[in-house]
C-alpha positions as a Markdown table, in Angstrom:
| # | Residue | x | y | z |
|---|---|---|---|---|
| 1 | Met | -16.6 | -15.1 | -20.8 |
| 2 | Asn | -18.6 | -12.3 | -20.3 |
| 3 | Met | -16.7 | -9.8 | -18.2 |
| 4 | Gln | -19.3 | -7.8 | -16.8 |
| 5 | Glu | -20.6 | -11.0 | -15.2 |
| 6 | Ala | -17.1 | -12.1 | -14.2 |
| 7 | Ile | -17.0 | -8.3 | -12.6 |
| 8 | Ala | -20.3 | -8.4 | -11.1 |
| 9 | Ser | -19.6 | -12.0 | -9.5 |
| 10 | Ile | -16.2 | -10.7 | -8.1 |
| 11 | Gln | -17.6 | -7.8 | -6.7 |
| 12 | Gln | -20.8 | -9.7 | -5.2 |
| 13 | Ser | -18.1 | -12.2 | -3.7 |
| 14 | Leu | -16.2 | -8.7 | -2.0 |
| 15 | Asp | -19.8 | -7.4 | -0.9 |
| 16 | Thr | -20.5 | -10.3 | 0.6 |
| 17 | Thr | -17.3 | -11.2 | 2.5 |
| 18 | Val | -17.5 | -7.4 | 3.8 |
| 19 | Glu | -21.0 | -7.7 | 4.7 |
| 20 | Met | -20.4 | -11.0 | 6.5 |
| 21 | Cys | -17.9 | -9.6 | 8.2 |
| 22 | Lys | -18.3 | -6.1 | 9.2 |
| 23 | Asp | -19.8 | -6.7 | 12.5 |
| 24 | Leu | -18.3 | -9.9 | 14.0 |
| 25 | Pro | -16.7 | -9.8 | 17.2 |
| 26 | Gln | -13.0 | -10.3 | 17.9 |
| 27 | Glu | -13.1 | -13.6 | 19.3 |
| 28 | Leu | -14.9 | -15.0 | 16.1 |
| 29 | Leu | -12.6 | -13.3 | 13.7 |
| 30 | Arg | -9.6 | -15.0 | 15.4 |
| 31 | Trp | -11.0 | -18.3 | 16.0 |
| 32 | Lys | -9.6 | -20.9 | 13.9 |
| 33 | Pro | -11.7 | -24.2 | 12.7 |
| 34 | Ala | -8.8 | -26.4 | 13.2 |
| 35 | Glu | -4.9 | -25.7 | 13.7 |
| 36 | Asp | -4.4 | -26.1 | 10.0 |
| 37 | Lys | -7.1 | -23.8 | 8.9 |
| 38 | Trp | -7.4 | -20.2 | 8.6 |
| 39 | Ser | -9.5 | -17.7 | 10.9 |
| 40 | Val | -11.4 | -15.2 | 9.3 |
| 41 | Ile | -9.3 | -12.6 | 9.5 |
| 42 | Glu | -6.6 | -14.4 | 8.0 |
| 43 | Val | -9.0 | -15.5 | 5.5 |
| 44 | Leu | -9.6 | -11.4 | 5.0 |
| 45 | Cys | -6.2 | -10.4 | 4.8 |
| 46 | His | -5.6 | -12.9 | 2.3 |
| 47 | Val | -8.5 | -11.7 | 0.1 |
| 48 | Glu | -7.0 | -8.0 | 0.5 |
| 49 | Glu | -4.0 | -9.2 | -0.9 |
| 50 | Ala | -5.0 | -11.8 | -3.4 |
| 51 | Ile | -7.4 | -9.6 | -5.8 |
| 52 | Pro | -5.1 | -6.9 | -6.4 |
| 53 | Tyr | -2.1 | -9.6 | -7.0 |
| 54 | Trp | -4.5 | -10.9 | -9.7 |
| 55 | Leu | -5.5 | -7.9 | -10.8 |
| 56 | Asp | -1.8 | -6.9 | -11.3 |
| 57 | Glu | -1.1 | -10.1 | -13.1 |
| 58 | Val | -4.0 | -9.6 | -15.8 |
| 59 | Gly | -2.6 | -6.1 | -16.3 |
| 60 | Lys | 0.8 | -7.6 | -16.9 |
| 61 | Leu | -0.4 | -10.3 | -19.1 |
| 62 | Val | -2.4 | -7.2 | -21.2 |
| 63 | Glu | 0.9 | -5.3 | -21.1 |
| 64 | Ser | 2.9 | -8.3 | -22.3 |
| 65 | Pro | 0.7 | -11.2 | -23.9 |
| 66 | Gly | 2.4 | -14.5 | -23.5 |
| 67 | Ala | 4.6 | -13.5 | -20.5 |
| 68 | Glu | 4.9 | -15.8 | -17.6 |
| 69 | Trp | 2.0 | -15.2 | -15.0 |
| 70 | Gly | 1.1 | -16.9 | -11.4 |
| 71 | Arg | 2.7 | -17.7 | -8.0 |
| 72 | Gly | 2.7 | -20.8 | -5.8 |
| 73 | Leu | 1.5 | -21.3 | -2.4 |
| 74 | Gln | 4.6 | -20.3 | -0.8 |
| 75 | Asp | 4.6 | -17.0 | -2.3 |
| 76 | Val | 6.5 | -14.4 | 0.2 |
| 77 | Arg | 3.5 | -11.7 | 0.2 |
| 78 | Arg | 0.8 | -14.5 | 0.2 |
| 79 | Leu | 2.4 | -15.8 | 3.1 |
| 80 | Ala | 3.3 | -12.5 | 4.7 |
| 81 | Ala | -0.6 | -10.8 | 4.6 |
| 82 | Val | -1.9 | -14.4 | 6.3 |
| 83 | Ala | 1.1 | -13.8 | 9.1 |
| 84 | Ala | 0.2 | -10.2 | 9.4 |
| 85 | Ala | -3.5 | -10.9 | 10.3 |
| 86 | Glu | -3.2 | -11.0 | 13.7 |
| 87 | Ser | -2.3 | -7.1 | 14.0 |
| 88 | Arg | -4.7 | -5.8 | 11.4 |
| 89 | Pro | -7.5 | -3.9 | 12.5 |
| 90 | Leu | -10.8 | -5.1 | 10.9 |
| 91 | Gly | -11.8 | -1.7 | 9.5 |
| 92 | Glu | -8.2 | -1.3 | 7.5 |
| 93 | Val | -8.8 | -4.8 | 5.8 |
| 94 | Leu | -12.5 | -4.2 | 4.9 |
| 95 | Ala | -11.6 | -0.5 | 3.5 |
| 96 | Ala | -8.9 | -2.4 | 1.4 |
| 97 | Ile | -11.3 | -5.0 | 0.2 |
| 98 | Arg | -14.1 | -2.6 | -0.6 |
| 99 | Gln | -11.3 | -0.2 | -2.5 |
| 100 | Ala | -10.5 | -3.6 | -4.7 |
| 101 | Lys | -14.1 | -3.3 | -6.1 |
| 102 | Glu | -13.3 | -0.6 | -8.0 |
| 103 | Gln | -10.2 | -1.8 | -9.4 |
| 104 | Val | -11.8 | -4.8 | -10.6 |
| 105 | Gln | -13.9 | -2.8 | -12.6 |
| 106 | Ser | -10.8 | -0.7 | -13.9 |
| 107 | Val | -8.9 | -3.5 | -14.9 |
| 108 | Leu | -11.3 | -6.0 | -16.5 |
| 109 | Gly | -13.8 | -3.4 | -17.9 |
| 110 | Pro | -11.5 | -2.7 | -20.8 |
| 111 | Leu | -10.5 | -6.0 | -21.9 |
| 112 | Thr | -11.2 | -7.3 | -25.4 |
| 113 | Ala | -12.2 | -11.1 | -26.4 |
| 114 | Glu | -8.6 | -11.2 | -28.5 |
| 115 | Gln | -7.0 | -10.4 | -24.9 |
| 116 | Leu | -8.9 | -12.9 | -23.1 |
| 117 | Gly | -8.2 | -15.5 | -25.6 |
| 118 | Gln | -4.4 | -15.0 | -25.3 |
| 119 | Ala | -2.4 | -17.6 | -23.6 |
| 120 | Ala | 0.5 | -17.7 | -21.6 |
| 121 | Pro | 2.6 | -19.8 | -19.3 |
| 122 | Ser | 2.1 | -19.9 | -15.3 |
| 123 | Arg | 4.7 | -20.1 | -13.1 |
| 124 | Asn | 2.9 | -22.7 | -11.2 |
| 125 | Pro | 3.3 | -26.3 | -13.2 |
| 126 | Arg | -0.3 | -27.3 | -12.2 |
| 127 | Phe | -2.0 | -24.6 | -14.3 |
| 128 | Gly | 0.3 | -25.1 | -17.8 |
| 129 | Thr | -0.4 | -22.5 | -20.6 |
| 130 | Lys | -3.6 | -20.8 | -20.2 |
| 131 | Pro | -5.8 | -18.1 | -21.9 |
| 132 | Leu | -6.0 | -14.9 | -19.6 |
| 133 | Ser | -9.7 | -15.8 | -19.4 |
| 134 | Phe | -8.7 | -18.7 | -17.2 |
| 135 | Val | -6.8 | -16.4 | -14.8 |
| 136 | Ile | -9.7 | -14.2 | -14.4 |
| 137 | Glu | -12.4 | -17.0 | -14.0 |
| 138 | His | -10.4 | -19.1 | -11.9 |
| 139 | Leu | -8.4 | -16.7 | -9.7 |
| 140 | Leu | -10.7 | -14.0 | -9.5 |
| 141 | Val | -14.0 | -15.0 | -9.9 |
| 142 | Glu | -13.9 | -18.4 | -8.0 |
| 143 | His | -11.3 | -17.6 | -5.8 |
| 144 | Ala | -13.4 | -14.7 | -4.5 |
| 145 | Ala | -16.4 | -17.0 | -4.2 |
| 146 | Lys | -14.3 | -19.6 | -2.5 |
| 147 | His | -13.3 | -17.4 | 0.7 |
| 148 | Ala | -16.5 | -16.1 | 0.8 |
| 149 | Glu | -17.7 | -19.8 | 1.2 |
| 150 | Gln | -15.1 | -20.2 | 3.5 |
| 151 | Ile | -15.7 | -17.5 | 5.7 |
| 152 | Ala | -19.4 | -18.5 | 5.8 |
| 153 | Arg | -18.3 | -21.9 | 7.1 |
| 154 | Asn | -15.9 | -20.6 | 9.6 |
| 155 | Ile | -18.6 | -18.4 | 11.1 |
| 156 | Glu | -21.0 | -21.2 | 11.0 |
| 157 | Gln | -18.6 | -23.6 | 12.9 |
| 158 | Tyr | -17.8 | -21.1 | 15.6 |
| 159 | Lys | -21.5 | -20.7 | 16.0 |
| 160 | Gln | -21.7 | -25.0 | 16.4 |
| 161 | Ala | -18.7 | -25.0 | 18.5 |
| 162 | Gly | -19.9 | -22.7 | 20.9 |
């Protein structure tokens, strides 16, 4: 894994997310494409919480190689971030996402190939034991890109529904 490419990818996904959302009307921000789907503001609040969470997990694995990492979908912090979305101002959430870009660089930039290869067990049995590179690729790079795509899809669905 090329760490500079991973950093650039995460930062680009965050930039795309912010750019797509910065001028959205409140109605679109809070519109849900289906009862069991997240609104744009809910996705944004999840991204705001998730990126720092996974960067913190990376930091913990660097400090304690082989330590257990991760969380499940029912994690209290994850759910609380989404539950609070309706009361969160867009500008505040976007500012936090922009700030996460700096944290991405500071946490991931200094990682060595040896650190990236160190394996550790996940708390989520679905993942098993994985190297640190997996956490970065799957839970930061792919995760940030997936949510940017989800927001774009919500916006398109909103336009089609209107």
